[in-house]
C-alpha positions in Angstrom: -14.2 15.9 -37.3 -14.7 12.6 -39.2 -18.1 11.1 -39.0 -17.5 7.3 -38.9 -21.1 6.7 -40.0 -20.3 8.5 -43.2 -17.2 6.4 -43.7 -19.1 3.3 -43.0 -22.0 3.9 -45.4 -20.3 6.0 -48.0 -23.0 8.6 -47.8 -24.5 11.2 -45.4 -27.8 10.3 -43.7 -30.8 12.2 -45.1 -33.8 13.5 -43.1 -36.0 10.5 -44.1 -33.3 8.1 -43.2 -32.9 9.8 -39.8 -36.7 9.7 -39.2 -36.9 6.0 -40.1 -33.9 5.1 -37.9 -35.5 7.1 -35.1 -38.6 5.0 -35.2 -36.7 1.8 -34.8 -36.4 0.4 -31.3 -32.9 1.2 -30.1 -31.2 -1.5 -28.0 -29.0 -0.6 -25.1 -25.6 -1.9 -26.4 -23.6 0.0 -23.8 -23.3 -3.0 -21.4 -21.9 -5.1 -24.2 -19.4 -2.4 -25.2 -18.4 -2.1 -21.6 -17.9 -5.8 -21.4 -15.7 -5.7 -24.5 -13.6 -2.8 -23.0 -13.2 -4.8 -19.8 -11.9 -7.8 -21.7 -9.6 -5.7 -23.8 -8.1 -4.0 -20.7 -7.5 -7.5 -19.3 -5.5 -8.4 -22.4 -3.6 -5.1 -22.2 -2.6 -5.8 -18.6 -1.3 -9.2 -19.7 0.7 -7.6 -22.4 2.2 -5.1 -19.9 3.2 -8.0 -17.7 4.9 -9.8 -20.6 6.7 -6.6 -21.6 8.0 -6.1 -18.1 9.4 -9.7 -18.0 11.1 -9.2 -21.4 12.6 -5.9 -20.3 14.2 -7.7 -17.3 15.7 -10.3 -19.7 16.8 -7.4 -21.9 18.8 -5.9 -19.1 20.4 -9.2 -18.3 21.5 -9.9 -21.9 22.6 -6.4 -22.5 24.9 -6.6 -19.5 26.3 -9.9 -20.8 27.0 -8.3 -24.2 28.9 -5.4 -22.6 30.9 -7.8 -20.4 31.8 -10.1 -23.3 33.0 -7.0 -25.3 35.1 -5.9 -22.4 36.5 -9.4 -22.2 37.2 -9.3 -26.0 35.1 -12.4 -26.4 33.6 -11.9 -29.8 31.9 -15.3 -29.9 29.9 -14.8 -26.7 29.2 -11.1 -27.5 27.7 -12.3 -30.8 25.6 -15.0 -29.1 24.3 -12.6 -26.5 23.7 -9.8 -29.0 21.6 -12.1 -31.2 19.5 -13.2 -28.3 19.1 -9.5 -27.4 17.8 -8.8 -30.9 15.2 -11.4 -30.6 14.1 -10.2 -27.2 13.7 -6.7 -28.5 11.7 -7.9 -31.5 9.3 -9.5 -29.1 9.1 -6.4 -26.9 8.4 -4.2 -30.0 5.7 -6.6 -31.2 4.0 -6.7 -27.8 4.1 -2.9 -27.5 2.6 -2.5 -30.9 -0.2 -4.9 -29.9 -0.8 -3.1 -26.7 -1.1 0.3 -28.3 -3.4 -1.1 -31.0 -5.7 -2.5 -28.3 -5.6 0.8 -26.4 -6.7 2.6 -29.5 -9.6 0.2 -29.9 -10.6 0.9 -26.3 -10.6 4.7 -26.9 -12.8 4.3 -29.9 -15.2 2.0 -28.1 -15.6 4.4 -25.3 -17.2 6.9 -27.7 -19.9 4.4 -28.8 -23.4 5.6 -27.8 -25.7 3.7 -30.1 -26.1 1.0 -32.7 -24.8 3.2 -35.5 -21.7 4.1 -33.5 -21.1 0.5 -32.8 -21.4 -0.4 -36.5 -18.7 2.2 -37.3 -16.3 1.0 -34.6 -16.7 -2.7 -34.0 -15.9 -4.1 -37.4 -12.5 -2.2 -37.6 -11.9 -3.4 -34.0 -12.5 -7.0 -35.1 -9.9 -6.5 -37.9 -7.4 -5.1 -35.4 -8.1 -7.9 -33.0 -7.4 -10.5 -35.7 -4.1 -8.8 -36.6 -3.0 -8.5 -33.0 -3.9 -12.0 -32.2 -1.7 -13.2 -35.1 1.2 -11.0 -34.1 1.5 -12.2 -30.5 0.2 -15.8 -30.5 3.7 -17.1 -31.0 5.0 -15.0 -28.1 2.0 -15.6 -25.8 0.3 -18.8 -26.8 -2.3 -18.5 -24.0 -3.7 -15.3 -25.6 -6.2 -17.2 -27.8 -8.8 -17.8 -25.1 -9.1 -14.2 -24.1 -9.2 -12.9 -27.6 -11.9 -15.4 -28.5 -14.1 -14.0 -25.8 -13.7 -10.4 -27.1 -14.4 -11.6 -30.6 -17.6 -13.2 -29.5 -18.8 -9.9 -28.0 -17.9 -8.1 -31.2 -19.7 -10.6 -33.3 -22.8 -10.2 -31.2 -22.7 -6.4 -31.5 -22.3 -6.6 -35.3 -25.3 -8.9 -35.4 -27.4 -6.5 -33.3 -26.2 -3.6 -35.5 -27.3 -5.4 -38.7 -30.8 -6.1 -37.1 -31.3 -2.6 -35.7 -29.8 -0.2 -38.2 -29.9 0.5 -42.0 -26.2 1.0 -41.9 -24.4 -0.9 -44.7 -21.1 -2.2 -43.4 -18.0 -2.0 -45.6 -15.2 -4.5 -45.1 -12.8 -2.3 -47.2 -13.4 0.7 -44.9 -13.1 -1.4 -41.8 -9.8 -2.8 -43.1 -8.4 0.6 -43.9 -9.3 1.9 -40.4 -7.7 -1.2 -38.8 -4.5 -0.7 -40.8 -4.3 2.9 -39.6 -4.6 1.7 -36.0 -1.9 -1.0 -36.5 0.5 1.4 -38.3 0.1 4.1 -35.7 0.7 1.6 -32.9 3.9 0.3 -34.7 5.2 3.8 -35.0 4.6 4.5 -31.3 6.2 1.2 -30.3 9.4 2.0 -32.3 9.7 5.5 -30.9 9.3 4.3 -27.4 11.9 1.5 -27.9 14.4 4.1 -29.0 13.8 6.2 -26.0 13.8 3.5 -23.4 16.4 1.0 -24.5 20.1 1.5 -25.1 21.6 0.5 -28.5 23.1 -2.9 -29.0 26.1 -4.1 -30.9 25.5 -4.5 -34.7 26.8 -7.4 -36.8 29.3 -8.7 -34.2 29.2 -12.1 -36.0 30.0 -10.8 -39.5 33.2 -8.9 -39.0 35.5 -7.2 -36.6 35.2 -3.8 -38.3 33.1 -2.5 -35.4 36.0 -2.7 -33.0 38.1 0.4 -32.6 41.8 0.5 -31.8 40.9 0.3 -28.1 39.1 -3.0 -28.7 35.8 -1.6 -27.8 32.8 -2.1 -30.1 31.6 1.1 -31.7 28.5 0.3 -33.6 25.1 0.3 -31.8 21.6 -0.1 -33.2 18.1 -1.1 -32.4 
């Protein structure tokens, strides 16, 4: 099992280090961690609501694409298909953001002390920054909630720097954050393939997708 303190400091803690750290007053950071988790879950719930709304739009536009194809109306099929592509891009982005935040919550739930916090909070801040950038165009109101979470994280980082000999590494934190984002992206794509039907591909560019029956044969995500 990976010891995140080792990743954070780049070395294992020796006996003297352990004794010295043990003599330091340990602050109860659990309430702050729980506060951060509560705020994160609130954002996750907002993402869920937005995803549900977009899925409803997806169903509407998918039905319009199918009907336009049945009517042999390539122009409208193309317009609806292009809209459907944009809707699904938004759904995938929000799903990726949701899974990234859920991963952060799971990591924060394991935090028991200042050293644990130092190993988890800085990568979490990097994830938060990435997620905020990803979804701000789709959900402009997200900024206020994310600012609250970031304030809690910054306070925890400050306490960790005052109460621990742990040396933080931005590079390590960034690597951990990228792993979380990539894992979330992979999960979002896999779920999209399972949940949503394929949509017509390149309707606007050519008529090659239409078979002899007039039905469109090419579908993609």
